[in-house]
C-alpha positions as CSV (number, residue, x, y, z in Angstrom):
1,X,0.0,0.0,0.0
2,X,1.1,3.5,-0.7
3,X,1.0,6.6,1.5
4,X,-1.1,9.7,0.6
5,X,2.1,11.5,-0.3
6,X,3.2,8.7,-2.6
7,X,-0.1,8.6,-4.4
8,X,-0.1,12.3,-5.0
9,X,3.5,12.2,-6.2
10,X,2.8,9.4,-8.7
11,X,-0.1,11.5,-10.1
12,X,2.1,14.6,-10.3
13,X,4.9,12.7,-12.1
14,X,2.4,11.3,-14.6
15,X,1.0,14.7,-15.4
16,X,4.5,16.3,-15.8
17,X,5.6,13.4,-18.1
18,X,2.5,14.0,-20.2
19,X,3.4,17.7,-20.5
20,X,0.5,19.1,-18.6
21,X,1.0,22.8,-18.3
22,X,0.1,23.4,-14.7
23,X,0.6,19.9,-13.4
24,X,0.7,20.7,-9.7
25,X,-2.5,22.6,-9.7
26,X,-4.3,20.0,-11.8
27,X,-3.0,17.2,-9.6
28,X,-4.2,19.0,-6.5
29,X,-7.7,19.4,-8.0
30,X,-8.0,15.8,-9.1
31,X,-6.7,14.5,-5.7
32,X,-9.3,16.6,-3.9
33,X,-12.0,15.2,-6.2
34,X,-11.0,11.6,-5.8
35,X,-10.3,11.7,-2.1
36,X,-12.9,14.3,-1.2
37,X,-10.3,16.0,0.8
38,X,-8.7,19.5,1.1
39,X,-5.1,20.5,0.4
40,X,-4.6,20.9,4.2
41,X,-5.9,17.3,4.7
42,X,-3.4,16.0,2.1
43,X,-0.5,17.7,3.9
44,X,-1.4,16.7,7.4
45,X,-2.2,13.1,6.4
46,X,0.8,12.7,4.0
47,X,2.2,9.6,5.7
48,X,-1.1,7.9,6.2
49,X,-2.0,4.8,4.2
50,X,-4.0,5.9,1.2
51,X,-7.5,4.4,0.7
52,X,-7.3,1.8,-2.1
53,X,-10.6,2.7,-3.8
54,X,-9.9,6.4,-3.7
55,X,-6.4,5.8,-5.0
56,X,-7.8,3.9,-8.0
57,X,-10.3,6.7,-8.7
58,X,-7.5,9.2,-8.5
59,X,-5.4,7.2,-11.0
60,X,-8.4,7.1,-13.4
61,X,-8.7,10.8,-13.2
62,X,-5.0,11.3,-13.8
63,X,-5.1,9.1,-16.9
64,X,-8.0,11.1,-18.3
65,X,-6.0,14.4,-17.8
66,X,-2.9,12.8,-19.3
67,X,-4.9,12.1,-22.4
68,X,-5.6,15.8,-22.8
69,X,-9.1,15.9,-21.5
70,X,-9.7,19.3,-19.9
71,X,-9.5,19.5,-16.1
72,X,-12.9,21.2,-16.1
73,X,-14.7,18.4,-17.9
74,X,-13.1,15.8,-15.5
75,X,-14.3,17.8,-12.5
76,X,-17.7,18.4,-14.0
77,X,-18.0,21.9,-12.5
78,X,-16.0,25.1,-13.0
79,X,-16.2,28.6,-11.3
80,X,-17.3,31.6,-13.1
81,X,-17.9,35.0,-11.6
82,X,-18.0,33.5,-8.1
83,X,-20.4,30.6,-8.9
84,X,-19.9,27.0,-9.9
85,X,-21.3,25.9,-13.3
86,X,-21.8,22.4,-14.5
87,X,-19.7,21.7,-17.6
88,X,-18.8,18.8,-19.8
89,X,-18.6,17.6,-23.4
90,X,-21.2,19.6,-25.2
91,X,-20.4,23.1,-23.8
92,X,-17.6,25.6,-24.0
93,X,-15.6,25.9,-20.8
94,X,-16.2,29.2,-19.0
95,X,-13.1,31.4,-19.3
96,X,-11.8,34.3,-17.1
97,X,-11.9,36.8,-20.0
98,X,-15.6,36.2,-20.4
99,X,-16.2,37.5,-16.9
100,X,-15.2,40.9,-18.3
101,X,-18.1,40.7,-20.7
102,X,-20.4,40.1,-17.8
103,X,-19.0,43.1,-16.0
104,X,-19.8,45.3,-19.0
105,X,-23.3,44.0,-19.1
106,X,-24.0,44.4,-15.4
107,X,-22.6,48.0,-15.4
108,X,-24.7,48.9,-18.5
109,X,-27.9,47.4,-17.1
110,X,-27.6,49.3,-13.9
111,X,-26.6,52.6,-15.4
112,X,-29.4,52.5,-18.0
113,X,-32.0,50.7,-16.0
114,X,-32.4,47.9,-18.6
115,X,-35.0,45.3,-18.0
116,X,-34.6,42.7,-20.7
117,X,-31.5,40.8,-21.9
118,X,-30.8,38.1,-24.6
119,X,-27.8,35.7,-24.2
120,X,-27.3,34.4,-27.7
121,X,-25.4,31.1,-28.1
122,X,-25.8,30.6,-24.3
123,X,-24.0,27.3,-23.9
124,X,-23.6,26.5,-20.2
125,X,-25.4,29.8,-19.4
126,X,-22.5,31.3,-17.6
127,X,-23.1,34.7,-19.1
128,X,-26.8,34.9,-19.1
129,X,-27.5,33.2,-15.8
130,X,-24.8,35.3,-14.1
131,X,-26.4,38.5,-15.5
132,X,-29.8,37.3,-14.3
133,X,-28.5,36.6,-10.8
134,X,-26.6,39.9,-10.6
135,X,-29.7,41.8,-11.8
136,X,-32.8,40.2,-10.2
137,X,-35.1,43.0,-11.6
138,X,-34.0,42.0,-15.1
139,X,-35.3,39.2,-17.3
140,X,-32.9,37.1,-19.4
141,X,-33.7,34.9,-22.4
142,X,-31.1,32.2,-23.0
143,X,-30.9,31.2,-26.7
144,X,-29.3,27.9,-27.5
145,X,-29.8,25.4,-30.3
146,X,-27.8,22.2,-29.5
147,X,-29.2,19.5,-27.2
148,X,-25.9,18.8,-25.6
149,X,-25.5,22.4,-24.4
150,X,-29.2,22.7,-23.5
151,X,-28.9,19.9,-21.0
152,X,-26.1,21.8,-19.1
153,X,-28.0,25.1,-19.5
154,X,-31.1,23.7,-17.8
155,X,-29.0,22.0,-15.2
156,X,-27.3,25.2,-14.3
157,X,-30.5,27.2,-14.3
158,X,-32.0,24.8,-11.8
159,X,-28.9,24.4,-9.6
160,X,-28.5,28.2,-9.3
161,X,-32.2,28.7,-8.7
162,X,-32.6,31.4,-11.3
163,X,-36.2,32.6,-11.5
164,X,-35.8,35.6,-13.9
165,X,-34.6,33.7,-17.0
166,X,-36.0,31.4,-19.6
167,X,-34.4,29.0,-22.1
168,X,-35.4,29.2,-25.7
169,X,-34.3,26.7,-28.3
170,X,-33.4,28.6,-31.5
171,X,-30.8,28.8,-34.1
172,X,-28.6,31.9,-34.1
173,X,-27.9,31.5,-37.8
174,X,-31.6,31.4,-38.8
175,X,-33.6,34.4,-39.9
176,X,-36.6,32.9,-38.1
177,X,-36.3,34.7,-34.8
178,X,-38.2,34.1,-31.6
179,X,-40.9,36.7,-30.8
180,X,-38.9,38.6,-28.2
181,X,-37.4,42.0,-27.8
182,X,-34.7,43.2,-25.4
183,X,-32.7,46.2,-24.2
184,X,-29.4,44.3,-24.3
185,X,-27.9,41.5,-26.5
186,X,-24.9,39.5,-25.2
187,X,-23.1,36.8,-27.1
188,X,-19.9,34.8,-27.0
189,X,-20.5,33.0,-30.3
190,X,-18.2,30.5,-32.1
191,X,-15.4,32.6,-33.7
192,X,-12.5,30.4,-34.6
193,X,-11.8,30.4,-38.4
194,X,-12.3,26.9,-39.8
195,X,-8.7,26.8,-41.0
196,X,-7.4,27.3,-37.5
197,X,-9.4,24.5,-35.9
198,X,-6.8,21.8,-36.5
199,X,-4.1,23.9,-34.8
200,X,-6.0,24.4,-31.5
201,X,-4.5,23.1,-28.3
202,X,-5.3,19.5,-27.5
203,X,-7.4,20.5,-24.5
204,X,-9.5,22.9,-26.6
205,X,-10.1,20.2,-29.2
206,X,-12.0,18.3,-26.6
207,X,-14.6,21.1,-26.6
208,X,-17.5,20.9,-29.1
209,X,-16.5,22.1,-32.5
210,X,-19.9,23.7,-32.9
211,X,-19.1,26.0,-30.0
212,X,-15.8,27.0,-31.6
213,X,-15.9,27.0,-35.4
214,X,-17.1,30.4,-36.8
215,X,-16.9,29.7,-40.5
216,X,-14.2,30.4,-43.1
217,X,-13.2,33.7,-41.5
218,X,-14.6,33.2,-38.1
219,X,-17.3,35.9,-38.6
220,X,-20.3,33.8,-39.6
221,X,-22.3,34.4,-36.4
222,X,-21.5,38.1,-36.3
223,X,-22.9,38.4,-39.8
224,X,-26.1,36.7,-38.7
225,X,-26.4,39.1,-35.7
226,X,-25.8,42.1,-37.9
227,X,-28.3,40.9,-40.5
228,X,-31.0,39.5,-38.3
229,X,-30.7,39.9,-34.5
230,X,-30.3,43.7,-34.3
231,X,-34.0,43.9,-34.9
232,X,-34.9,42.2,-31.6
233,X,-33.3,45.2,-29.8
234,X,-35.5,47.9,-28.5
235,X,-34.8,51.5,-29.6
236,X,-31.5,52.6,-28.0
237,X,-30.6,49.1,-27.2
238,X,-27.0,47.8,-27.0
239,X,-25.0,44.7,-27.6
240,X,-21.7,43.3,-26.4
241,X,-19.9,40.5,-28.1
242,X,-16.7,38.5,-27.3
243,X,-14.4,37.9,-30.3
244,X,-11.0,36.5,-31.2
245,X,-7.7,38.3,-31.3
246,X,-7.6,40.6,-34.4
247,X,-11.3,40.3,-35.3
248,X,-12.5,43.5,-33.7
249,X,-12.3,45.8,-36.7
250,X,-13.8,43.3,-39.1
251,X,-16.8,42.8,-36.8
252,X,-17.2,46.6,-36.3
253,X,-17.3,47.0,-40.1
254,X,-20.3,44.5,-40.3
255,X,-22.3,46.8,-38.1
256,X,-21.5,50.1,-39.7
257,X,-24.6,51.5,-41.3
258,X,-26.8,49.1,-39.3
259,X,-26.2,50.6,-35.9
260,X,-25.6,54.1,-34.4
261,X,-22.3,53.4,-32.8
262,X,-19.6,50.7,-32.7
263,X,-16.7,50.3,-30.3
264,X,-13.8,47.9,-29.9
265,X,-12.9,47.1,-26.3
266,X,-9.5,45.7,-25.4
267,X,-9.0,43.2,-22.6
268,X,-6.4,43.1,-19.8
269,X,-3.8,41.7,-22.3
270,X,-4.5,44.6,-24.8
271,X,-6.3,42.2,-27.1
272,X,-9.4,43.4,-29.0
273,X,-11.6,40.9,-27.1
274,X,-15.0,42.7,-27.2
275,X,-17.2,44.7,-29.5
276,X,-19.8,47.1,-28.2
277,X,-22.7,48.1,-30.5
278,X,-25.4,50.8,-29.9
279,X,-28.5,50.5,-32.0
């Protein structure tokens, strides 16, 4: 039998050998998941004999991570804006930069007393559900097409107890829009150009292609929004989109002549990560 310390070290060595970028962090997360124990417990019980069943579970989790499966999918939940969201194959993993999109939305809603919001391509719901929870007087429609994502979306809505949001199954690329109107439109649509898909990191390629691929130039969904979805916005309404590095100006050009104002917003790394539109 091995000690707790030996079990952890074996997992860490396996991850390092596999080239896992943040092996120590990932190993700690997977150990806590398998043993249902904190970091402090692992340290104070380092020389204890490790439970055989929990050790085997830990080994299985380590093997999955070594194969390139994202840590978030293995754990099944991931934090976003201070709350845990269920994630797995079928939805995009919530990312820290997207929290900035939520911050823009919350600030705009409060400053302009907006009452209705659309989260287009909602996925796990991390954007729309967070906005709903941060603004209880606001109502949010969560628009999603794919069944795999819809399952997680419903699960997160239920788990978080969100009362001021509704899920609508609809295709963001269709011109047959649901009969709704809103003050604010939010979207983190697929925006990776098709030609760049094969070069994505191994972990990213575990995520659903439909949540990543944005057509030949990555702008397919932004065109659909410019051509169709602007009409769901009330007079004076606004929109915030997340986009890929270097796409800001091309997206802004799609909305010139169709909206009153367009703005590129740079993230903490000085990347043109967001576009802001005023109707």
